[in-house]
C-alpha distance (Angstrom), angle and dihedral (degrees) to the residues before:
residue distance angle dihedral
X1 . . .
X2 3.85 . .
X3 3.83 89.4 .
X4 3.71 92.0 51.7
X5 3.84 91.1 49.3
X6 3.84 90.1 50.0
X7 3.80 90.8 49.0
X8 3.76 92.5 49.0
X9 3.80 92.1 48.6
X10 3.78 90.3 49.8
X11 3.74 92.2 50.4
X12 3.83 92.3 50.2
X13 3.77 92.0 49.2
X14 3.79 89.3 49.8
X15 3.88 91.3 51.0
X16 3.86 90.2 47.9
X17 3.81 93.2 49.4
X18 3.80 91.6 44.8
X19 3.86 92.1 49.6
X20 3.85 90.0 48.3
X21 3.74 92.8 49.5
X22 3.86 90.2 47.1
X23 3.81 90.4 51.6
X24 3.79 90.8 48.2
X25 3.82 91.0 51.0
X26 3.78 91.2 48.9
X27 3.83 93.5 57.9
X28 3.78 111.7 116.7
X29 3.75 111.4 -120.4
X30 3.84 144.2 155.4
X31 3.81 90.8 -67.6
X32 3.83 86.3 80.7
X33 3.82 92.5 59.0
X34 3.81 116.4 112.3
X35 3.82 131.5 170.7
X36 3.75 113.1 -143.6
X37 3.78 112.6 -118.9
X38 3.81 115.2 -123.4
X39 3.81 94.3 -107.1
X40 3.80 98.4 38.6
X41 3.82 98.1 103.3
X42 3.77 94.1 44.3
X43 3.78 91.4 53.3
X44 3.79 93.7 40.9
X45 3.78 92.2 50.5
X46 3.77 91.4 50.3
X47 3.78 91.3 52.3
X48 3.78 100.2 40.4
X49 3.78 113.3 25.8
X50 3.84 95.3 93.9
X51 3.84 93.0 55.1
X52 3.80 122.7 95.6
X53 3.81 131.0 -126.4
X54 3.78 118.1 -44.8
X55 3.84 90.7 6.8
X56 3.75 87.8 64.4
X57 3.81 94.4 52.5
X58 3.79 89.7 47.3
X59 3.78 90.2 51.1
X60 3.82 91.2 50.9
X61 3.79 91.1 51.4
X62 3.81 91.2 48.5
X63 3.74 88.3 51.5
X64 3.83 88.3 56.8
X65 3.76 90.6 59.2
X66 3.79 91.5 47.1
X67 3.74 90.4 52.1
X68 3.76 91.6 55.7
X69 3.78 103.5 -95.9
X70 3.87 114.3 160.6
X71 3.86 116.5 -103.0
X72 3.84 89.0 -114.5
X73 3.88 91.3 54.1
X74 3.77 91.1 50.7
X75 3.78 91.9 47.7
X76 3.73 91.6 49.0
X77 3.83 93.2 51.0
X78 3.74 89.5 51.1
X79 3.83 92.9 49.0
X80 3.80 91.6 49.3
X81 3.84 90.4 47.4
X82 3.79 90.6 53.2
X83 3.77 94.4 46.3
X84 3.83 96.5 48.3
X85 3.75 93.9 38.9
X86 3.78 96.8 -124.4
X87 3.78 113.9 -0.7
X88 3.82 111.3 130.2
X89 3.79 104.5 -151.1
X90 3.81 134.6 164.5
X91 3.83 123.9 -155.9
X92 3.80 107.3 -123.3
X93 3.81 100.2 166.3
X94 3.76 139.4 25.9
X95 3.82 135.8 -171.4
X96 3.80 126.8 175.9
X97 3.77 117.7 -135.5
X98 3.77 103.9 176.8
X99 3.81 115.2 -96.8
X100 3.82 91.0 14.8
X101 3.85 133.6 23.5
X102 3.79 140.2 -150.8
X103 3.79 120.9 -112.8
X104 3.76 120.0 -173.0
X105 3.76 112.2 -149.4
X106 3.83 128.0 -158.9
X107 3.83 112.7 -152.6
X108 3.85 100.8 -163.9
X109 3.78 95.5 -179.3
X110 3.87 97.2 56.1
X111 3.72 122.6 102.9
X112 3.83 91.6 -148.4
X113 3.85 135.9 18.8
X114 3.78 94.8 27.6
X115 3.83 90.8 174.8
X116 3.79 124.0 63.2
X117 3.78 137.6 172.0
X118 3.78 129.0 -131.9
X119 3.83 131.4 -172.4
X120 3.77 107.0 -143.6
X121 3.87 142.3 -175.5
X122 3.74 95.0 34.3
X123 3.82 128.8 95.3
X124 2.93 107.6 -45.2
X125 3.76 98.5 31.7
X126 3.78 95.4 -129.5
X127 3.80 125.6 29.4
X128 3.79 117.4 -175.9
X129 3.82 109.5 -140.7
X130 3.79 89.3 -165.0
X131 3.78 93.4 59.8
X132 3.81 99.6 106.0
X133 3.81 90.2 -170.2
X134 3.85 85.8 75.9
X135 3.80 95.1 55.4
X136 3.81 123.3 102.5
X137 3.85 90.1 -113.0
X138 3.80 93.2 152.7
X139 3.81 92.5 63.6
X140 3.79 90.3 43.2
X141 3.83 94.0 53.6
X142 3.86 90.1 49.1
X143 3.77 92.4 54.8
X144 3.84 123.0 103.4
X145 3.78 88.8 -128.5
X146 3.79 92.1 59.8
X147 3.76 92.6 44.5
X148 3.83 89.7 53.4
X149 3.81 90.8 50.4
X150 3.77 90.2 48.9
X151 3.78 91.2 58.3
X152 3.78 88.9 59.7
X153 3.81 99.2 32.6
X154 3.85 108.1 35.7
X155 3.80 95.3 -169.6
X156 3.83 97.0 39.0
X157 3.84 115.9 152.5
X158 3.81 141.5 151.5
X159 3.81 119.3 -92.6
X160 3.79 134.4 -168.6
X161 3.82 112.4 -81.2
X162 3.81 124.9 -83.5
X163 3.75 92.7 -135.7
X164 3.80 125.7 -177.9
X165 3.77 96.9 -157.2
X166 3.82 92.4 -120.4
X167 3.81 111.6 73.5
X168 3.86 114.5 73.8
X169 3.80 119.2 -149.5
X170 3.78 119.5 -108.1
X171 3.84 117.6 -98.6
X172 3.79 130.6 -160.3
X173 3.74 139.8 171.7
X174 3.83 112.5 -82.8
X175 3.83 131.1 -156.6
X176 3.82 117.4 -56.1
X177 3.78 93.9 11.7
X178 3.80 94.9 -53.9
X179 3.77 128.4 134.8
X180 3.79 133.5 -117.6
X181 3.80 131.5 -160.6
X182 3.83 119.5 -156.7
X183 3.75 112.7 -148.7
X184 3.83 132.4 176.0
X185 3.74 126.8 -143.3
X186 3.80 131.1 -167.7
X187 3.83 121.3 -110.2
X188 3.75 112.5 -143.7
X189 3.79 130.8 -174.1
X190 3.80 99.8 -120.7
X191 3.85 106.3 -43.9
X192 3.78 141.5 34.2
X193 3.82 92.2 -100.1
X194 3.80 94.8 39.4
X195 3.82 127.7 107.8
X196 3.80 117.6 -48.8
X197 3.80 106.8 -112.4
X198 3.79 96.0 -179.9
X199 3.79 132.2 -99.9
X200 3.79 137.0 -65.7
X201 3.74 125.6 -148.4
X202 3.83 126.3 -142.6
X203 3.76 133.2 177.9
X204 3.85 119.1 -135.9
X205 3.81 105.6 -147.6
X206 3.85 127.1 -154.8
X207 3.82 130.3 172.0
X208 3.75 124.7 -124.5
X209 3.80 91.9 -85.0
X210 3.80 93.0 51.0
X211 3.83 98.2 -101.4
X212 3.77 112.3 154.0
X213 3.81 109.9 -119.5
X214 3.80 100.3 -179.9
X215 3.80 136.7 -99.2
X216 3.80 131.7 -69.6
X217 3.81 129.1 -154.6
X218 3.78 113.6 -117.6
X219 3.75 104.9 177.5
X220 3.80 144.5 -81.5
X221 3.79 138.4 -86.3
X222 3.78 119.5 -141.6
X223 3.85 118.8 -118.8
X224 3.82 117.3 -100.2
X225 3.75 115.1 -87.2
X226 3.82 113.6 -97.9
């Protein structure tokens, strides 16, 4: 009976260690970063443009591997494509911030906002900073700042960030040992190319284990004087 107990304990310990090792291996890191070669999109378009739907995306990802992208970069692009149901994005920058990390993403097929920002390795594994549905827009719209802006720009609203892929957001310690990321977003008067109505600031809040707690409105910045 004692032997059986010892054997069971050893098996359980082995399973736990294996699971922990697997989780560690699955963390997203800088090994998934890849810089697009100058001719990549020309070659990829030539190979893939005649293909429909998901076949097109699969073809683009295959072209990454053919162009020398690391296996981790190819795997990350496939994971991002599956999660977003169709966005073809390539990680072009990475910065670790403790329980979560920044990942700069280049979206070469988009007409606008070709750079995006993700917060990765927390819970959930990928949080899209450009997903405006996650922003605390309700509080923003109730603020006196927003009401003032609306008197000048009748169709003002928040839009995904016009990132340059180079400037990392600020981070600071949050409540109970968590972490917060401060991110700015453009305000536009009705469309992406419409009048600049300033910027709005939100914090992205995570607990000490990296669990996403939501966003919080921090204030607005007036547009530049014309």
